[in-house]
C-alpha positions as CSV (number, residue, x, y, z in Angstrom):
1,M,153.9,-47.7,12.8
2,V,151.2,-45.0,12.8
3,A,147.8,-45.7,11.2
4,L,145.7,-43.0,9.6
5,P,142.4,-44.7,9.0
6,Q,140.6,-41.5,7.9
7,V,142.6,-41.3,4.7
8,G,143.4,-45.0,4.4
9,K,147.2,-44.7,4.9
10,V,149.9,-45.9,7.2
11,I,153.3,-44.6,8.2
12,V,156.0,-47.3,8.6
13,D,159.4,-46.3,10.0
14,G,162.1,-46.8,7.4
15,A,159.7,-47.4,4.5
16,N,158.6,-44.9,1.8
17,L,161.3,-42.4,2.5
18,S,161.4,-38.9,0.9
19,K,164.3,-36.5,0.7
20,R,163.6,-32.7,1.0
21,H,166.2,-30.2,0.0
22,T,166.3,-26.8,1.7
23,P,167.9,-23.8,-0.2
24,S,170.6,-21.7,1.5
25,N,168.4,-18.5,1.4
26,A,165.6,-19.9,3.6
27,A,164.6,-18.3,6.9
28,P,167.2,-18.3,9.7
29,P,165.9,-21.3,11.7
30,C,166.4,-23.5,8.6
31,R,169.8,-24.3,7.3
32,A,170.8,-25.4,3.8
33,G,171.0,-29.1,3.2
34,S,168.7,-32.0,2.9
35,S,166.5,-33.9,5.3
36,T,164.8,-37.3,5.0
37,R,161.3,-38.0,6.2
38,T,158.9,-40.9,6.2
39,C,155.8,-40.5,4.0
40,P,152.5,-42.3,4.3
41,S,151.6,-45.2,2.0
42,R,148.4,-46.9,1.2
43,I,147.1,-49.5,3.7
44,G,145.4,-51.9,1.4
45,R,148.4,-53.8,-0.1
46,R,151.2,-53.5,2.4
47,H,152.0,-56.1,5.1
48,R,155.1,-56.8,7.2
49,L,155.8,-60.5,7.8
50,P,158.3,-61.6,10.5
51,G,160.5,-63.6,8.2
52,D,160.2,-61.7,5.0
53,G,159.8,-58.0,6.1
54,P,157.7,-55.7,3.9
55,T,155.8,-57.6,1.2
56,R,153.0,-57.3,-1.3
57,I,149.8,-59.3,-1.1
58,G,148.5,-61.5,-3.9
59,M,145.3,-63.6,-4.3
60,R,145.0,-67.3,-5.0
61,I,141.8,-69.5,-5.4
62,D,141.8,-72.7,-3.4
63,E,140.1,-76.0,-4.3
64,T,136.7,-74.9,-2.9
65,G,136.7,-71.7,-5.1
66,R,137.4,-69.2,-2.3
67,K,139.9,-66.4,-2.7
68,I,142.8,-66.5,-0.3
69,R,145.3,-63.7,0.4
70,I,148.9,-64.8,0.0
71,C,152.4,-63.4,0.5
72,R,154.1,-62.6,-2.9
73,K,157.5,-63.5,-1.6
74,C,157.0,-66.8,0.2
75,E,153.5,-67.9,-1.0
76,T,152.2,-68.4,2.6
77,E,148.5,-67.7,3.4
78,L,147.7,-64.6,5.5
């Protein structure tokens, strides 16, 4: 995982993949075909939990009125 705090993004291996196609008439070092690369995604709402893997974050209000961040998949507090 690579963090890019200046732009508020993170690069996670195997997540947010993008496919790029190269035409056959490109310059000699490039061959025709496709390549897959990992693109950055926003930091704010992505987390990786040990049991669940990548997950989204939700909010819940507890009995005292505080907002608590929770996992959307398993409902555990973060």
